[in-house]
C-alpha atoms as a printed R data frame, in Angstrom:
    type eleno elety resid chain resno       x      y       z
1   ATOM     1    CA   MET     A     1  64.519 51.937 137.456
2   ATOM     2    CA   PRO     A     2  61.094 53.031 138.711
3   ATOM     3    CA   PRO     A     3  60.072 56.521 137.613
4   ATOM     4    CA   PRO     A     4  60.111 59.261 140.217
5   ATOM     5    CA   SER     A     5  56.913 60.490 141.728
6   ATOM     6    CA   PRO     A     6  54.966 62.464 139.131
7   ATOM     7    CA   VAL     A     7  55.251 66.200 139.452
8   ATOM     8    CA   ASP     A     8  52.089 68.087 140.209
9   ATOM     9    CA   HIS     A     9  52.516 71.145 138.003
10  ATOM    10    CA   HIS     A    10  49.943 73.025 140.083
11  ATOM    11    CA   ARG     A    11  52.464 73.004 142.947
12  ATOM    12    CA   LEU     A    12  54.956 75.121 141.036
13  ATOM    13    CA   HIS     A    13  53.877 78.317 142.736
14  ATOM    14    CA   CYS     A    14  51.385 77.298 145.389
15  ATOM    15    CA   GLY     A    15  51.780 76.684 149.100
16  ATOM    16    CA   GLU     A    16  54.913 78.605 150.025
17  ATOM    17    CA   ASP     A    17  55.418 81.742 147.955
18  ATOM    18    CA   VAL     A    18  58.301 81.272 145.510
19  ATOM    19    CA   SER     A    19  57.037 83.794 142.993
20  ATOM    20    CA   ASP     A    20  60.025 86.013 143.734
21  ATOM    21    CA   ALA     A    21  62.536 83.348 142.671
22  ATOM    22    CA   ASP     A    22  63.048 84.790 139.197
23  ATOM    23    CA   ALA     A    23  63.423 88.322 140.534
24  ATOM    24    CA   TRP     A    24  65.864 87.115 143.199
25  ATOM    25    CA   ILE     A    25  68.276 85.582 140.645
26  ATOM    26    CA   PRO     A    26  70.484 88.348 139.150
27  ATOM    27    CA   ALA     A    27  70.906 88.624 135.401
28  ATOM    28    CA   GLN     A    28  74.063 86.924 134.156
29  ATOM    29    CA   SER     A    29  76.245 87.433 131.109
30  ATOM    30    CA   PRO     A    30  77.230 84.384 129.096
31  ATOM    31    CA   ASP     A    31  80.707 82.933 129.473
32  ATOM    32    CA   PRO     A    32  82.936 85.140 127.312
33  ATOM    33    CA   ALA     A    33  85.141 82.154 126.481
34  ATOM    34    CA   SER     A    34  82.272 80.135 125.079
35  ATOM    35    CA   SER     A    35  79.440 80.676 122.639
36  ATOM    36    CA   SER     A    36  77.160 78.545 124.808
37  ATOM    37    CA   SER     A    37  76.456 78.524 128.525
38  ATOM    38    CA   SER     A    38  75.862 74.776 128.492
39  ATOM    39    CA   PRO     A    39  78.591 72.512 129.859
40  ATOM    40    CA   PRO     A    40  80.427 70.371 127.297
41  ATOM    41    CA   PRO     A    41  79.018 66.884 126.764
42  ATOM    42    CA   PRO     A    42  80.617 64.174 128.891
43  ATOM    43    CA   PRO     A    43  83.130 61.865 127.213
44  ATOM    44    CA   PRO     A    44  81.814 58.490 126.043
45  ATOM    45    CA   PRO     A    45  81.943 55.862 128.777
46  ATOM    46    CA   SER     A    46  85.077 53.724 128.814
47  ATOM    47    CA   SER     A    47  84.967 49.946 128.859
48  ATOM    48    CA   ASP     A    48  87.264 50.232 131.882
49  ATOM    49    CA   PRO     A    49  85.647 52.566 134.441
50  ATOM    50    CA   PHE     A    50  88.952 52.901 136.342
51  ATOM    51    CA   PRO     A    51  91.812 53.075 133.804
52  ATOM    52    CA   LEU     A    52  95.159 52.968 135.606
53  ATOM    53    CA   PRO     A    53  97.902 55.177 134.096
54  ATOM    54    CA   SER     A    54 101.595 54.373 133.917
55  ATOM    55    CA   ASP     A    55 103.819 55.537 136.798
56  ATOM    56    CA   ASP     A    56 105.319 58.441 134.845
57  ATOM    57    CA   ASP     A    57 101.943 59.599 133.578
58  ATOM    58    CA   ALA     A    58 100.447 59.284 137.048
59  ATOM    59    CA   ASP     A    59 103.127 61.442 138.644
60  ATOM    60    CA   THR     A    60 102.697 64.148 136.007
61  ATOM    61    CA   VAL     A    61  98.919 64.099 136.376
62  ATOM    62    CA   VAL     A    62  99.056 64.267 140.171
63  ATOM    63    CA   LEU     A    63 101.438 67.235 140.184
64  ATOM    64    CA   GLY     A    64  99.164 69.134 137.817
65  ATOM    65    CA   LEU     A    65  96.058 68.340 139.840
66  ATOM    66    CA   ILE     A    66  97.652 69.343 143.133
67  ATOM    67    CA   GLY     A    67  98.740 72.629 141.578
68  ATOM    68    CA   SER     A    68  95.163 73.542 140.678
69  ATOM    69    CA   GLU     A    69  92.984 71.804 143.282
70  ATOM    70    CA   THR     A    70  92.632 74.808 145.584
71  ATOM    71    CA   HIS     A    71  91.010 76.745 142.721
72  ATOM    72    CA   HIS     A    72  88.068 74.335 142.921
73  ATOM    73    CA   MET     A    73  87.393 74.587 146.656
74  ATOM    74    CA   PRO     A    74  85.184 76.970 148.661
75  ATOM    75    CA   ARG     A    75  86.739 80.162 149.989
76  ATOM    76    CA   PRO     A    76  89.179 79.596 152.895
77  ATOM    77    CA   ASP     A    77  86.812 81.099 155.479
78  ATOM    78    CA   TYR     A    78  83.886 78.876 154.483
79  ATOM    79    CA   LEU     A    79  84.549 76.123 157.042
80  ATOM    80    CA   ARG     A    80  84.766 78.689 159.855
81  ATOM    81    CA   ARG     A    81  81.474 80.224 158.734
82  ATOM    82    CA   CYS     A    82  79.842 76.793 158.746
83  ATOM    83    CA   ARG     A    83  81.121 76.082 162.236
84  ATOM    84    CA   ASP     A    84  79.941 79.404 163.659
85  ATOM    85    CA   ARG     A    85  76.570 78.961 161.914
86  ATOM    86    CA   SER     A    86  76.933 81.978 159.640
87  ATOM    87    CA   ILE     A    87  75.994 79.411 157.007
88  ATOM    88    CA   ASP     A    88  72.701 77.637 157.637
89  ATOM    89    CA   VAL     A    89  74.278 74.198 158.057
90  ATOM    90    CA   THR     A    90  70.988 72.489 158.894
91  ATOM    91    CA   THR     A    91  69.408 73.557 155.616
92  ATOM    92    CA   ARG     A    92  72.674 72.754 153.837
93  ATOM    93    CA   GLN     A    93  72.513 69.234 155.263
94  ATOM    94    CA   ASP     A    94  68.901 68.875 154.138
95  ATOM    95    CA   SER     A    95  69.942 69.961 150.654
96  ATOM    96    CA   ILE     A    96  72.778 67.434 150.533
97  ATOM    97    CA   ASN     A    97  70.489 64.652 151.747
98  ATOM    98    CA   TRP     A    98  68.064 65.458 148.942
99  ATOM    99    CA   ILE     A    99  70.886 65.544 146.363
100 ATOM   100    CA   LEU     A   100  72.183 62.146 147.490
101 ATOM   101    CA   ARG     A   101  68.706 60.649 147.481
102 ATOM   102    CA   VAL     A   102  68.009 61.762 143.900
103 ATOM   103    CA   HIS     A   103  71.552 60.755 142.933
104 ATOM   104    CA   ALA     A   104  70.921 57.216 144.205
105 ATOM   105    CA   HIS     A   105  67.496 57.024 142.553
106 ATOM   106    CA   TYR     A   106  68.904 57.771 139.111
107 ATOM   107    CA   ARG     A   107  72.037 55.700 139.739
108 ATOM   108    CA   PHE     A   108  74.323 58.554 138.831
109 ATOM   109    CA   ARG     A   109  78.087 58.120 139.065
110 ATOM   110    CA   PRO     A   110  79.729 58.824 142.461
111 ATOM   111    CA   ILE     A   111  81.533 61.876 141.093
112 ATOM   112    CA   THR     A   112  78.177 63.453 140.187
113 ATOM   113    CA   ALA     A   113  77.161 63.516 143.857
114 ATOM   114    CA   PHE     A   114  80.491 64.982 144.939
115 ATOM   115    CA   LEU     A   115  80.444 67.628 142.196
116 ATOM   116    CA   SER     A   116  76.916 68.677 143.133
117 ATOM   117    CA   VAL     A   117  77.962 69.369 146.715
118 ATOM   118    CA   ASN     A   118  81.191 71.002 145.534
119 ATOM   119    CA   TYR     A   119  79.224 73.457 143.403
120 ATOM   120    CA   LEU     A   120  76.811 74.118 146.266
121 ATOM   121    CA   ASP     A   121  79.557 74.843 148.802
122 ATOM   122    CA   ARG     A   122  81.589 76.970 146.440
123 ATOM   123    CA   PHE     A   123  78.510 79.042 145.620
124 ATOM   124    CA   LEU     A   124  77.608 79.448 149.303
125 ATOM   125    CA   SER     A   125  81.141 80.580 150.085
126 ATOM   126    CA   PHE     A   126  80.521 83.593 147.820
127 ATOM   127    CA   HIS     A   127  76.814 84.257 148.343
128 ATOM   128    CA   SER     A   128  74.552 84.282 151.397
129 ATOM   129    CA   LEU     A   129  71.115 82.872 150.739
130 ATOM   130    CA   PRO     A   130  68.217 84.751 152.347
131 ATOM   131    CA   ARG     A   131  66.854 82.835 155.336
132 ATOM   132    CA   GLU     A   132  63.405 84.391 155.086
133 ATOM   133    CA   THR     A   133  62.669 82.350 151.948
134 ATOM   134    CA   ASN     A   134  61.650 79.401 154.159
135 ATOM   135    CA   GLY     A   135  64.033 77.100 152.325
136 ATOM   136    CA   TRP     A   136  63.136 77.537 148.670
137 ATOM   137    CA   ALA     A   137  66.401 79.342 147.860
138 ATOM   138    CA   PHE     A   138  68.431 76.371 149.111
139 ATOM   139    CA   GLN     A   139  66.169 73.968 147.216
140 ATOM   140    CA   LEU     A   140  66.563 75.936 143.996
141 ATOM   141    CA   LEU     A   141  70.344 75.975 144.448
142 ATOM   142    CA   SER     A   142  70.351 72.210 145.100
143 ATOM   143    CA   VAL     A   143  68.423 71.464 141.924
144 ATOM   144    CA   ALA     A   144  70.695 73.704 139.873
145 ATOM   145    CA   CYS     A   145  73.896 72.167 141.285
146 ATOM   146    CA   LEU     A   146  72.706 68.590 140.768
147 ATOM   147    CA   SER     A   147  71.556 69.411 137.250
148 ATOM   148    CA   LEU     A   148  74.899 70.980 136.339
149 ATOM   149    CA   ALA     A   149  76.872 68.071 137.794
150 ATOM   150    CA   ALA     A   150  74.724 65.565 135.908
151 ATOM   151    CA   LYS     A   151  75.273 67.466 132.670
152 ATOM   152    CA   MET     A   152  79.010 67.317 133.273
153 ATOM   153    CA   GLU     A   153  79.222 63.615 134.109
154 ATOM   154    CA   GLU     A   154  76.172 61.641 133.008
155 ATOM   155    CA   PRO     A   155  75.352 60.379 129.502
156 ATOM   156    CA   ASP     A   156  71.619 60.647 130.222
157 ATOM   157    CA   VAL     A   157  70.246 63.563 132.222
158 ATOM   158    CA   PRO     A   158  66.604 63.686 133.391
159 ATOM   159    CA   LEU     A   159  64.396 66.612 132.512
160 ATOM   160    CA   LEU     A   160  64.513 69.381 135.105
161 ATOM   161    CA   LEU     A   161  60.992 68.643 136.327
162 ATOM   162    CA   ASP     A   162  61.777 64.918 136.606
163 ATOM   163    CA   LEU     A   163  64.979 65.700 138.492
164 ATOM   164    CA   GLN     A   164  62.897 67.344 141.233
165 ATOM   165    CA   ALA     A   165  61.825 63.986 142.617
166 ATOM   166    CA   PHE     A   166  60.650 62.681 146.002
167 ATOM   167    CA   ASP     A   167  57.970 65.291 146.586
168 ATOM   168    CA   PRO     A   168  60.198 68.265 147.448
169 ATOM   169    CA   LYS     A   169  58.588 71.132 149.322
170 ATOM   170    CA   PHE     A   170  59.172 73.407 146.320
171 ATOM   171    CA   VAL     A   171  59.174 72.593 142.594
172 ATOM   172    CA   PHE     A   172  60.573 75.126 140.146
173 ATOM   173    CA   GLU     A   173  59.867 75.790 136.518
174 ATOM   174    CA   PRO     A   174  62.713 74.809 134.153
175 ATOM   175    CA   ARG     A   175  63.405 78.411 133.139
176 ATOM   176    CA   THR     A   176  63.915 79.350 136.814
177 ATOM   177    CA   VAL     A   177  66.337 76.463 137.347
178 ATOM   178    CA   GLN     A   178  68.212 77.383 134.163
179 ATOM   179    CA   ARG     A   179  68.654 80.957 135.370
180 ATOM   180    CA   MET     A   180  69.957 79.629 138.666
181 ATOM   181    CA   GLU     A   181  72.363 77.352 136.787
182 ATOM   182    CA   LEU     A   182  73.736 80.358 134.958
183 ATOM   183    CA   TRP     A   183  74.242 82.234 138.238
184 ATOM   184    CA   VAL     A   184  76.053 79.233 139.726
185 ATOM   185    CA   MET     A   185  78.325 78.890 136.700
186 ATOM   186    CA   SER     A   186  79.146 82.589 136.751
187 ATOM   187    CA   SER     A   187  79.863 82.511 140.496
188 ATOM   188    CA   LEU     A   188  82.197 79.553 140.001
189 ATOM   189    CA   ASP     A   189  84.032 81.497 137.295
190 ATOM   190    CA   TRP     A   190  82.877 78.818 134.851
191 ATOM   191    CA   ARG     A   191  85.186 76.271 136.507
192 ATOM   192    CA   LEU     A   192  82.799 73.327 136.395
193 ATOM   193    CA   ARG     A   193  85.429 70.726 135.533
194 ATOM   194    CA   SER     A   194  86.445 70.706 139.174
195 ATOM   195    CA   VAL     A   195  89.414 68.844 140.583
196 ATOM   196    CA   THR     A   196  87.909 66.256 142.936
197 ATOM   197    CA   PRO     A   197  89.269 63.321 144.952
198 ATOM   198    CA   PHE     A   198  88.123 61.029 142.147
199 ATOM   199    CA   ASP     A   199  90.751 62.522 139.840
200 ATOM   200    CA   PHE     A   200  93.506 61.177 142.094
201 ATOM   201    CA   LEU     A   201  92.247 57.615 142.515
202 ATOM   202    CA   PRO     A   202  93.648 56.129 139.273
203 ATOM   203    CA   SER     A   203  97.070 57.489 140.222
204 ATOM   204    CA   PHE     A   204  97.054 56.652 143.930
205 ATOM   205    CA   VAL     A   205  95.738 53.082 143.831
206 ATOM   206    CA   PRO     A   206  98.614 51.590 141.766
207 ATOM   207    CA   LYS     A   207 101.067 52.983 144.318
208 ATOM   208    CA   LEU     A   208  99.726 50.624 146.977
209 ATOM   209    CA   PRO     A   209 102.131 47.723 147.606
210 ATOM   210    CA   SER     A   210  99.527 45.319 148.954
211 ATOM   211    CA   LEU     A   211  97.270 44.727 145.915
212 ATOM   212    CA   SER     A   212  97.788 41.002 145.540
213 ATOM   213    CA   SER     A   213  94.982 40.008 143.171
214 ATOM   214    CA   PRO     A   214  93.703 41.421 139.851
215 ATOM   215    CA   SER     A   215  90.389 42.317 141.497
216 ATOM   216    CA   SER     A   216  92.029 44.311 144.294
217 ATOM   217    CA   PRO     A   217  92.347 47.635 142.386
218 ATOM   218    CA   CYS     A   218  88.653 47.608 141.467
219 ATOM   219    CA   ARG     A   219  87.666 46.796 145.053
220 ATOM   220    CA   VAL     A   220  89.831 49.580 146.457
221 ATOM   221    CA   LEU     A   221  88.571 52.061 143.874
222 ATOM   222    CA   SER     A   222  84.945 51.183 144.530
223 ATOM   223    CA   THR     A   223  85.295 51.398 148.322
224 ATOM   224    CA   SER     A   224  87.302 54.622 148.028
225 ATOM   225    CA   SER     A   225  84.527 56.136 145.906
226 ATOM   226    CA   ASP     A   226  81.921 55.310 148.548
227 ATOM   227    CA   LEU     A   227  84.096 56.843 151.251
228 ATOM   228    CA   ILE     A   228  84.641 60.022 149.247
229 ATOM   229    CA   VAL     A   229  80.904 60.485 148.675
230 ATOM   230    CA   SER     A   230  80.311 59.997 152.409
231 ATOM   231    CA   THR     A   231  82.529 63.003 153.179
232 ATOM   232    CA   ALA     A   232  79.986 65.315 151.543
233 ATOM   233    CA   ARG     A   233  77.780 65.048 154.633
234 ATOM   234    CA   VAL     A   234  80.457 66.173 157.121
235 ATOM   235    CA   ILE     A   235  81.536 69.821 157.162
236 ATOM   236    CA   ASP     A   236  84.928 69.049 158.732
237 ATOM   237    CA   PHE     A   237  86.111 67.546 155.452
238 ATOM   238    CA   LEU     A   238  85.793 70.982 153.873
239 ATOM   239    CA   GLY     A   239  89.123 71.740 155.526
240 ATOM   240    CA   PHE     A   240  90.989 69.139 153.441
241 ATOM   241    CA   THR     A   241  92.118 69.297 149.824
242 ATOM   242    CA   PRO     A   242  90.812 66.748 147.297
243 ATOM   243    CA   SER     A   243  94.222 65.036 147.150
244 ATOM   244    CA   THR     A   244  94.264 64.585 150.928
245 ATOM   245    CA   ILE     A   245  90.751 63.130 150.965
246 ATOM   246    CA   ALA     A   246  91.642 60.787 148.092
247 ATOM   247    CA   ALA     A   247  94.822 59.552 149.792
248 ATOM   248    CA   ALA     A   248  93.014 58.928 153.081
249 ATOM   249    CA   ALA     A   249  90.159 57.115 151.322
250 ATOM   250    CA   VAL     A   250  92.544 54.866 149.386
251 ATOM   251    CA   LEU     A   251  94.564 53.978 152.489
252 ATOM   252    CA   CYS     A   252  91.377 53.226 154.425
253 ATOM   253    CA   ALA     A   253  89.907 51.153 151.579
254 ATOM   254    CA   ALA     A   254  93.152 49.236 151.061
255 ATOM   255    CA   GLY     A   255  92.981 47.986 154.635
256 ATOM   256    CA   GLU     A   256  89.654 46.277 154.017
257 ATOM   257    CA   GLY     A   257  89.562 42.602 153.145
258 ATOM   258    CA   GLY     A   258  86.021 42.266 151.853
259 ATOM   259    CA   GLY     A   259  82.741 41.078 153.303
260 ATOM   260    CA   ASP     A   260  81.269 43.560 155.746
261 ATOM   261    CA   GLU     A   261  84.556 45.338 156.329
262 ATOM   262    CA   PRO     A   262  84.003 48.174 153.836
263 ATOM   263    CA   ARG     A   263  80.943 49.102 155.880
264 ATOM   264    CA   SER     A   264  83.038 49.158 159.056
265 ATOM   265    CA   CYS     A   265  85.604 51.307 157.289
266 ATOM   266    CA   THR     A   266  82.929 53.789 156.267
267 ATOM   267    CA   THR     A   267  81.630 53.893 159.836
268 ATOM   268    CA   ALA     A   268  85.091 54.553 161.215
269 ATOM   269    CA   TRP     A   269  85.736 57.147 158.515
270 ATOM   270    CA   THR     A   270  82.681 59.296 159.213
271 ATOM   271    CA   GLY     A   271  81.907 58.367 162.811
272 ATOM   272    CA   LYS     A   272  84.918 60.084 164.332
273 ATOM   273    CA   TRP     A   273  83.922 63.449 162.876
């Protein structure tokens, strides 16, 4: 993997004025349920990236996930606020595009991209970012959310300065990003192990009656993952629960036969929104 563009440390506080970033972030108390504010280390990677549970286990898991999934979504009025532009959806889209670009550069797992956007939207549903900051507040939030998601899911996480790749308009000192991470975690009530559509895939895929070959589950899971990540760009999907998005992605992916068809499925999936 080629290294990201080197960071010019002289840009940390030049050009646009971001010197108020530290003062803007409120002081946070550590998580009372933990002696450390850092997320737990991710589990070691499995030899099977998509382990398929038994039917009984799958049903139990799905019921538990459905019972808690709404606790890991933005506030109910968030979609309405995005549609009426109370949320700066253009800057939000720019932030998501940057997250996905860095995500692809470092070859992070699909769930890392989805979690990053989940953290960002959940935070924005509770807090309004000042528009007069000329974009640096959104950029700081994006870096913090991607960093937290990577810490939750990736075995190797880049340094905070290296994570700020592709010549962003603003580059923040690590201590500023870490303070923002703490604010995000506190705002999310320390619920970083979010329920996402990816949690439902190992349970939903075996329920399909049309998987005729041993490679079919892996193909469906891979295509479903791509479809789920693509929903992060479209605000309308904020109105659906993770289980609904997972079910729709699996059904769409299961209808694909290979070749260029997954691409056509992705186009149909996002194009109608």
